C-alpha distance (Angstrom), angle and dihedral (degrees) to the residues before:
residue distance angle dihedral
M1 . . .
I2 3.79 . .
I3 3.82 137.6 .
S4 3.76 108.0 -161.2
Q5 3.85 121.4 -165.7
E6 3.76 135.2 174.3
H7 3.80 117.4 -103.6
E8 3.79 88.7 -110.8
E9 3.83 90.9 54.7
L10 3.76 92.4 48.8
R11 3.81 89.8 51.3
A12 3.81 91.2 47.8
A13 3.80 91.5 50.6
L14 3.79 92.2 48.5
V15 3.82 91.1 57.9
L16 3.79 87.8 61.4
Q17 3.80 95.7 35.9
S18 3.82 92.7 57.0
K19 3.82 90.9 54.5
C20 3.80 103.6 48.9
E21 3.78 142.5 55.8
L22 3.84 128.5 -143.4
K23 3.79 104.1 -109.0
Q24 3.80 103.8 177.5
I25 3.77 145.6 -23.8
G26 3.75 120.6 -150.3
L27 3.78 137.2 175.5
R28 3.82 108.7 -108.1
Q29 3.79 102.9 177.1
C30 3.83 141.2 -11.0
H31 3.69 143.6 -178.6
V32 3.88 124.2 -173.5
S33 3.81 127.1 -178.9
L34 3.79 132.7 177.5
E35 3.84 106.9 -144.3
G36 3.82 104.4 173.9
S37 3.79 147.0 6.7
E38 3.82 121.8 -85.9
Q39 3.81 88.7 -149.3
T40 3.81 95.1 56.3
L41 3.83 100.8 38.4
K42 3.77 124.2 87.6
K43 3.81 118.1 -103.6
P44 3.01 142.6 -109.4
F45 3.80 98.6 65.2
S46 3.77 125.5 -151.6
L47 3.81 127.7 -149.8
P48 3.79 115.6 -152.2
V49 3.79 111.6 -166.9
S50 3.79 128.7 -160.9
F51 3.77 128.6 179.7
N52 3.82 144.0 171.5
S53 3.75 137.3 -179.5
T54 3.81 137.3 -148.2
A55 3.82 126.2 -161.7
N56 3.80 119.4 -147.4
A57 3.78 126.0 -153.4
I58 3.84 116.9 -77.4
T59 3.73 109.2 -99.2
D60 3.81 123.5 -172.3
G61 3.75 90.8 -17.5
V62 3.82 94.9 -51.4
L63 3.76 125.4 114.2
R64 3.75 112.6 -155.7
I65 3.84 118.9 -159.2
E66 3.79 124.9 -174.9
V67 3.71 116.4 -147.7
R68 3.78 121.4 -167.5
F69 3.87 128.4 -164.9
Q70 3.78 133.0 -171.3
I71 3.75 116.9 -168.3
Q72 3.87 120.0 -179.4
C73 3.77 129.0 -179.1
Y74 3.77 119.5 -144.6
D75 3.80 131.3 -176.7
S76 3.81 122.9 -129.3
S77 3.82 99.5 -111.5
E78 3.79 119.4 128.3
T79 3.69 90.5 -98.1
P80 3.82 100.9 33.4
S81 3.82 117.9 -128.5
L82 3.77 123.2 -147.9
L83 3.83 116.4 -116.9
F84 3.79 97.2 -179.2
N85 3.82 144.7 -14.1
V86 3.77 124.8 -148.0
E87 3.80 124.3 -175.3
C88 3.79 121.2 178.8
A89 3.80 135.4 167.3
F90 3.79 125.3 -162.3
D91 3.84 132.0 -165.8
I92 3.77 113.5 -139.6
D93 3.79 119.8 -166.6
Y94 3.82 120.8 -156.3
E95 3.78 115.9 -169.2
L96 3.85 113.0 -149.0
D97 3.82 114.9 -131.9
D98 3.88 89.4 -140.7
K99 3.85 113.5 37.7
T100 3.81 91.3 -157.9
F101 3.87 90.6 58.8
Q102 3.78 112.1 109.4
P103 3.81 111.5 -167.4
A104 3.83 117.5 -144.6
P105 3.82 115.4 -103.9
E106 3.83 90.5 -113.5
S107 3.80 89.9 54.2
I108 3.75 91.6 53.1
A109 3.84 92.7 46.1
A110 3.77 92.6 50.2
F111 3.76 93.2 44.6
K112 3.82 94.0 49.4
D113 3.80 92.6 48.1
G114 3.76 95.1 46.9
T115 3.80 121.1 14.8
A116 3.86 96.4 32.8
I117 3.80 93.0 51.4
F118 3.85 90.7 44.7
N119 3.83 89.7 51.5
C120 3.76 93.7 48.4
W121 3.82 99.1 43.7
P122 3.90 96.4 86.3
Y123 3.78 88.8 55.7
A124 3.73 93.0 50.6
R125 3.81 91.8 48.2
E126 3.81 91.4 50.3
F127 3.87 90.2 47.8
V128 3.79 92.6 52.8
Q129 3.84 91.1 46.2
S130 3.79 92.2 50.3
M131 3.85 95.3 45.0
T132 3.85 95.1 46.7
G133 3.80 90.1 47.5
R134 3.79 88.4 55.2
M135 3.82 89.6 49.6
G136 3.83 88.7 54.4
I137 3.78 96.7 -118.5
H138 3.82 134.0 122.8
P139 3.80 112.5 -144.0
P140 3.83 121.3 174.0
P141 3.79 112.8 -86.8
L142 3.80 116.7 -91.5
P143 3.80 111.9 -106.5
L144 3.77 127.5 -104.6
L145 3.80 114.2 -100.2
R146 3.77 120.7 -123.3
M147 3.82 130.8 -172.1
V148 3.77 116.9 -144.4
P149 3.77 134.5 170.5
K150 3.76 116.7 -108.7
K151 3.75 114.4 -107.9
K152 3.74 117.1 -116.3
P153 3.91 114.8 -118.6
E154 3.78 90.9 -106.6
Q155 3.86 90.7 53.3
V156 3.76 91.2 50.3
A157 3.78 92.1 50.1
A158 3.76 92.3 46.6
S159 3.80 93.9 49.7
A160 3.82 89.8 50.6
T161 3.79 91.3 55.9
T162 3.85 99.4 39.0
P163 3.77 112.4 94.6
V164 3.82 114.9 -122.6
R165 3.79 114.1 -116.4
R166 3.70 116.7 -146.9
R167 3.71 126.1 -157.3
R168 3.72 118.1 -128.7
R169 3.79 116.5 -128.2
L170 3.81 110.6 -126.1
I171 3.84 94.2 -164.2
P172 3.72 116.0 39.0
S173 3.79 114.2 -130.5
S174 3.74 124.9 -135.0
D175 3.80 92.6 -113.8
E176 3.81 95.0 45.9
S177 3.78 90.8 118.7
Q178 3.80 93.6 60.1
S179 3.76 112.3 95.0
Q180 3.81 118.0 -127.2
T181 3.77 122.9 -149.4
E182 3.73 128.2 -169.0
T183 3.77 123.1 -146.4
P184 3.80 111.6 -122.6
S185 3.85 110.3 -104.9
T186 3.85 90.6 -127.5
T187 3.77 95.4 62.1
L188 3.80 124.1 98.2
E189 3.81 93.4 -164.2
T190 3.68 135.7 96.8
S191 3.78 128.7 -171.5
S192 3.73 140.7 -169.6
S193 3.73 134.5 -145.9
P194 3.79 124.0 -135.1
E195 3.83 91.3 -103.7
N196 3.82 89.1 68.7
H197 3.85 92.1 66.8
């Protein structure tokens, strides 16, 4: 899973990031529902993830950001059926090193849409793992989250026309015959195959 921001947004977020410390993360709200049976639904499962964040006003040198996640698990039938739905919201408090510092609105916006979500993601993953375990189901693990700068239009065009060079393996491996696939970086889904269960 990837959060992609412009270079200017990353720089703006860094201004705030360099002047604050993560104080606490707490669960604010949650809703969990089991909608189907793992035994009757068709594998592999996919896990679409959506998220958003909201920054509150700075109070007593603390910036509170609310981060919300929704994780759903669908089977792979022609008309996908829902196995479960998890919604959770976390409050993240960041303490400013200097209480007189007033970050620019663009710094707060970039910080909440990048750094705050990145900081909160391990808690969301653990929450989903814990809740699905209590439901007695075994979905695929949620992916790691990466932050990358957005490519400029000329970089995208250049990468589309540049041929890909492949390295030749000098010593064949025992699993050389197995095909490897890479999940596109723009997807927010992960899936599992039946062997994982």
